C-alpha positions as CSV (number, residue, x, y, z in Angstrom):
1,M,-17.1,-17.7,-22.0
2,S,-18.6,-19.3,-18.9
3,D,-15.2,-19.4,-17.2
4,I,-14.7,-15.7,-17.8
5,L,-18.2,-14.9,-16.6
6,S,-17.5,-16.8,-13.4
7,L,-14.3,-14.8,-12.8
8,L,-16.2,-11.5,-13.4
9,R,-18.9,-12.5,-11.0
10,E,-16.3,-13.5,-8.4
11,H,-14.6,-10.2,-8.8
12,Q,-17.9,-8.3,-8.5
13,T,-18.8,-10.2,-5.4
14,V,-15.5,-9.3,-3.7
15,M,-15.7,-5.6,-4.8
16,S,-19.3,-5.3,-3.6
17,Q,-18.1,-6.2,-0.1
18,L,-15.5,-3.4,0.1
19,E,-18.1,-0.9,1.2
20,S,-17.6,-1.8,4.8
21,M,-14.0,-0.7,4.4
22,L,-14.7,2.9,3.4
23,P,-14.2,4.2,7.0
24,I,-10.7,2.5,6.9
25,V,-10.0,4.2,3.6
26,E,-10.8,7.5,5.1
27,Q,-8.7,6.8,8.2
28,A,-5.7,5.7,6.1
29,S,-6.0,8.8,3.9
30,A,-6.1,11.0,6.9
31,R,-3.0,9.5,8.5
32,I,-1.1,9.8,5.2
33,L,-2.1,13.5,5.0
34,I,-0.9,14.0,8.6
35,A,2.4,12.4,7.7
36,L,2.8,14.5,4.6
37,G,1.9,17.6,6.4
38,N,4.5,16.9,9.0
39,G,7.3,16.4,6.5
40,G,6.9,12.6,6.5
41,K,6.6,10.1,3.6
42,V,4.8,7.0,2.7
43,L,6.8,3.8,2.3
44,F,5.3,0.8,0.4
45,M,6.4,-2.8,0.4
46,G,5.3,-6.2,-0.9
47,N,6.3,-9.2,-3.0
48,G,5.4,-10.2,-6.6
49,G,2.1,-8.6,-7.6
50,S,2.1,-6.7,-4.3
51,A,5.6,-5.3,-5.2
52,A,4.0,-4.0,-8.4
53,D,1.2,-2.5,-6.4
54,S,3.8,-0.8,-4.1
55,Q,5.5,0.8,-7.1
56,H,2.2,1.7,-8.7
57,L,0.8,3.5,-5.6
58,A,4.1,5.3,-4.9
59,A,4.1,6.5,-8.5
60,E,0.6,7.8,-8.2
61,L,1.6,10.0,-5.2
62,V,5.0,11.2,-6.5
63,G,3.7,11.8,-10.0
64,R,0.0,12.4,-10.1
65,Y,-3.2,10.4,-9.8
66,Q,-5.7,12.6,-11.7
67,A,-4.9,16.2,-10.9
68,E,-2.0,18.6,-11.3
69,R,-0.5,19.3,-7.8
70,R,2.8,19.2,-6.0
71,A,4.7,15.9,-5.8
72,L,4.1,13.9,-2.6
73,A,6.8,12.0,-0.7
74,A,6.3,8.3,-1.3
75,M,8.6,5.4,-2.3
76,S,8.4,1.7,-2.9
77,L,11.0,-0.4,-1.1
78,T,10.9,-3.0,-4.0
79,T,12.8,-1.2,-6.7
80,D,16.5,-0.9,-5.9
81,T,18.1,-4.1,-7.1
82,S,21.4,-3.4,-5.5
83,I,19.8,-2.9,-2.1
84,L,17.5,-5.9,-2.5
85,T,20.2,-8.3,-3.6
86,S,22.9,-7.1,-1.2
87,I,20.5,-7.5,1.8
88,S,19.3,-10.8,0.6
89,N,22.9,-12.0,0.0
90,D,24.5,-10.6,3.2
91,Y,21.6,-11.1,5.6
92,S,18.4,-12.8,4.4
93,Y,15.6,-12.1,2.0
94,S,13.4,-11.8,5.1
95,E,15.3,-8.7,5.9
96,V,15.0,-6.8,2.6
97,F,12.3,-4.4,3.9
98,S,13.2,-4.1,7.6
99,R,16.8,-3.1,6.8
100,Q,15.6,-0.4,4.4
101,I,13.0,0.8,7.0
102,E,15.8,1.0,9.6
103,G,17.7,3.3,7.3
104,L,15.0,5.3,5.7
105,C,11.9,5.4,8.0
106,Q,11.2,8.2,10.5
107,P,8.5,8.3,13.2
108,N,6.3,10.7,11.2
109,D,6.1,8.3,8.2
110,V,3.4,5.9,7.1
111,V,4.5,2.3,6.2
112,V,2.2,0.2,4.0
113,G,2.7,-3.5,4.0
114,I,1.0,-5.4,1.2
115,S,0.6,-9.2,1.5
116,T,-2.3,-11.2,0.3
117,S,-1.8,-13.8,3.1
118,G,-0.8,-11.2,5.6
119,N,2.1,-13.5,6.6
120,S,5.0,-12.7,4.2
121,A,8.0,-12.8,6.4
122,N,9.8,-9.8,5.0
123,V,6.7,-7.7,5.1
124,V,6.0,-8.7,8.7
125,K,9.6,-7.9,9.7
126,G,9.2,-4.6,7.9
127,I,6.2,-3.7,9.9
128,E,7.9,-4.7,13.1
129,A,10.8,-2.4,12.2
130,A,8.4,0.5,11.4
131,K,6.6,0.1,14.7
132,K,9.9,0.2,16.7
133,I,10.6,3.5,15.0
134,G,7.1,4.8,15.8
135,A,5.8,5.1,12.2
136,F,2.1,4.6,11.5
137,T,1.5,1.2,9.9
138,I,-1.1,0.0,7.4
139,G,-1.7,-3.5,6.2
140,M,-3.4,-4.7,3.0
141,T,-4.2,-8.4,3.1
142,G,-6.7,-11.1,2.3
143,S,-9.7,-12.4,4.3
144,S,-7.8,-13.8,7.4
145,G,-5.5,-10.8,7.7
146,G,-2.7,-13.1,8.8
147,K,-0.1,-11.6,11.2
148,L,-0.6,-8.1,9.7
149,L,-4.1,-7.9,11.1
150,T,-3.0,-7.5,14.7
151,M,0.4,-5.9,14.0
152,T,-0.7,-2.9,12.0
153,D,-2.5,0.3,13.1
154,L,-5.0,-0.1,10.3
155,C,-5.6,-3.2,8.2
156,F,-7.6,-3.8,5.0
157,C,-8.7,-7.5,4.9
158,V,-10.2,-8.1,1.5
159,P,-12.9,-10.8,1.8
160,S,-11.4,-13.4,-0.4
161,N,-8.8,-16.2,-0.4
162,T,-8.1,-15.9,-4.1
163,T,-4.8,-14.0,-4.7
164,A,-6.0,-12.4,-7.9
165,R,-9.2,-11.1,-6.4
166,I,-7.4,-9.8,-3.4
167,Q,-4.8,-7.9,-5.6
168,E,-7.6,-6.4,-7.7
169,A,-9.2,-5.1,-4.5
170,H,-5.9,-3.8,-3.2
171,I,-5.3,-1.6,-6.2
172,F,-8.8,-0.2,-6.0
173,I,-8.4,0.6,-2.3
174,G,-5.0,2.2,-3.1
175,H,-6.6,4.3,-5.9
176,C,-9.3,5.5,-3.5
177,I,-6.6,6.5,-1.0
178,C,-4.7,8.3,-3.7
179,E,-7.8,10.2,-4.8
180,L,-8.7,11.4,-1.3
181,V,-5.1,12.4,-0.5
182,E,-4.7,14.2,-3.8
183,K,-8.0,16.1,-3.5
184,A,-7.0,17.2,0.0
185,V,-3.6,18.4,-1.1
186,A,-4.7,20.0,-4.4
187,G,-8.0,21.5,-3.2
188,H,-10.9,21.8,-5.6
189,S,-9.3,24.2,-8.0
190,V,-7.3,21.6,-9.9
191,T,-6.7,20.7,-13.5
192,K,-8.0,17.1,-14.0
193,V,-5.8,15.2,-16.4
194,T,-7.1,12.7,-18.9
195,A,-5.6,9.2,-19.5
196,S,-2.2,9.4,-21.1
197,A,-0.8,5.9,-20.5
């Protein structure tokens, strides 16, 4: 029980420090809304748990978060096994996101790179490719920010060095962004949906 309580308190400590990031949440949401309004899309990328977060957040936008509204253009670059394995085999695993961005990304898109260290080589290269195209870039990292801190237009540096705590904060930040975007798209006359999964 004491170990679980320690984990809970560590989680609460990290989450309580996210208040300083609220302006960045608003900025990120605003940039996504600009992209969507201009016919752009949101591209997510990450490895492991961050790959799962990429898929989760893309699903919230394309499907729905809490309200009935039109589908929003978003995708995760972590889901197509043929693309991932062919790029890894023919080029390098470090190219799995940059190659997709080269083919799919447009200047009016937003690219979100998720990496708890901020240094994942394939995410870094993906952000580099997005910046060459002129897309707006967002990083989601841990306390140091790693390379993504100075590379991205906006960066969420969760104040922790523990991967699990960082990932817990990332999904909360992602949910906040989804809520703000959804409310702006749907307006106030929406049908709120209760949990179904």
